[in-house]
N, C-alpha and C positions, 0 to 999 in steps of 0.2 A: 566272284562277288559273294557266293555262298561261303567260301572259306574265310574271307575277311570278316563276314558277320559272325561266324563261329569264333574267330580269334578275338573279336571285340567282346562277345558274350563271355568267353572263357576269362578274359582279362577282368571284366566286371565282377564275375563270380569270385575270382581270386581276390580282388580288392575287398569285396564285402566279407569274405571269410577272414582275411587279415584284420579288418576293422573289428569284427566280432571277437576275434582272439585277443586283440589288444584291449578291448573294453572289459573282457572277462578276466584279465590278469591284473586288475586294480589291486592296490595294496589293501591288506586287512591287518588290524592290530588289536590285541587284547592287552590292556595295561593294568598292572596290579597295584599301582600307587599314584598319588598325586600330592603336590604341594603348591602353595600360591598365596596371593594376597587378595583381599576383598575390600572394596570401598562402597559405602552406602551414602547416598546423597538425597535428601537433606540430612538423613540420619534418623534412627528410630527413637521415638519418645512416646509419651502417652497421648500425644496429639496425632491423629491419623493423617498420613501423607503418603502419596505414591513415592516409592523409593527407586532411584536410579541405582543399578547394581553393576559394578565392574569387577570382574574376576580375571586376574592374570596369573597364570601358573604353568606348571609342567607336569605332564603325564609321564610316569616312570615304570620301569619293569615291563616294557612292551615287547611282545613277540607276535609273530604271524607272518603271512605271505608278504614279502618285500618290506617288512616292518623295520623301523628304526628302534633303538632302545628307549629313546625319549622323544617327546613332542611338546612344543610350547603350545599353549592354548589361551584364548581370550573369550570371555562371555560378556556381552553388553546386554543388559536387560532392564526392564521396568516392571514393578509389580503390577498385576492386572487391576488392582484397586488400592485405595488408600489403606495403609496398615499401621499398627502401633507396635509396641514392645511385644505384645502377645504373639506376633509372627515368629518370634524366636522359638516358642514352644509349640505352637500349633501349625506353623508353616505358612508360606504365602507363595503362590505361583506367579510366574512372570506372564506378561501380556504378549500380544501378537508381534510386537516390533522387536523381539529379542533375537540376538544373533550369536553364533559361535564361530570362531575361526581356529583352525588347527594348522600349525606351522610345521612342515616337514623340511628340515634343512636340505637345501639343494633341489627340492622338488616342488616348491611353491606352496601356496596356502589353499586349504579347503575350507569353505565357509557355507553357512546356511542358517535357517531359522532354528530356534531352540526353545524348548520349554524348560525352565529352571526353577527349582524349589529353594527359596530362602528359608533357612531353619538352623537353629543351633543343633548340630549333630549331622547325621547323614541325610543329605538332600539329593533328590534325583535330578537328572537332566536327560533330555532326549531330543535329538535334532530331526529336522526334515532332511530332504535330499541335500547332499553337499555338492558344491560346484567348485571346479578347479582343483589343482594340486593332485597329490597322490591318491586322495579318496573321492575323486570325481564320481558322482552318482551314488555314493554310499551314504550311510547314516552313522551317527555317534550316539551312544547312550551309556548310562552308568550312574555313579553316585559320587558326590564330593562331600567329605566330612568337613563341616564348617564350625569354627570357633570364633566368637565375637568378643572383642575387648570391652569389658564392662557389661556383657550380656546378662549376667546373673543379677545385676543391679539396675537394669534398664527400667526407667520410669520411677525409680525410688530416689527421694531426695537425700542429699548428703547431710547427715546430722553429726555435728561435732560439739564437744563441750570444752569450754575454756573459762577458767576462773569461776567455776560454778554456774556458768550461763550456758544454756543450750542454744546453738546456732543451726539454722537450717538453710541449706543452699539448694537451688533447683537441681534436679537430676541432670546428669550429663547425657548428651546424645550418644547413641551407639552408631558409630560410622565406620569402624575399621574391624576387619576380621582376617582370619587366615584359613587356608585350606590345609588341613593336617593329615589327610589321607583320602583314599577313594579308589575307584576302579572305573575302567571304561572299555567299551568294545566299539571299534570303528571298522565298518565294513561296507 
């Protein structure tokens, strides 16, 4: 009876050690580049509105423990408050319902909450604990360099002259952008 208890105890200790080793060997990655597309809805104007933000892109130049060279990623966010064109220069943070998903080919998706900065230029992001996939239990942080179509003229009316007459059209919404660079650490 005593020997069988010892065998059961030894088997349980071995199983816990194996589980601890498996969770400690999660993938880590440091990525030196990023590209992608950004959509804002309803779009930035001089009328303040909460913006829905969708970023779809790829992290590149990745290296680390069990790391792939590239990872696809998606960020779905809403600004924490209503913003105008000034968000492009002063920045605007996302609210609590924002999420990030990192896709590792053949290893599933890792996802979690994220704080994301909307800004023309380098904006930061930082996730909470990730669940699932290669980065289970880890976090992601870094920066994404953002450029917005029409960003420099956001909120400015379009003025044209034809046959000596000046015409003024309302400003166009800024609703599209690109990720032109960035870096990330996922661990």
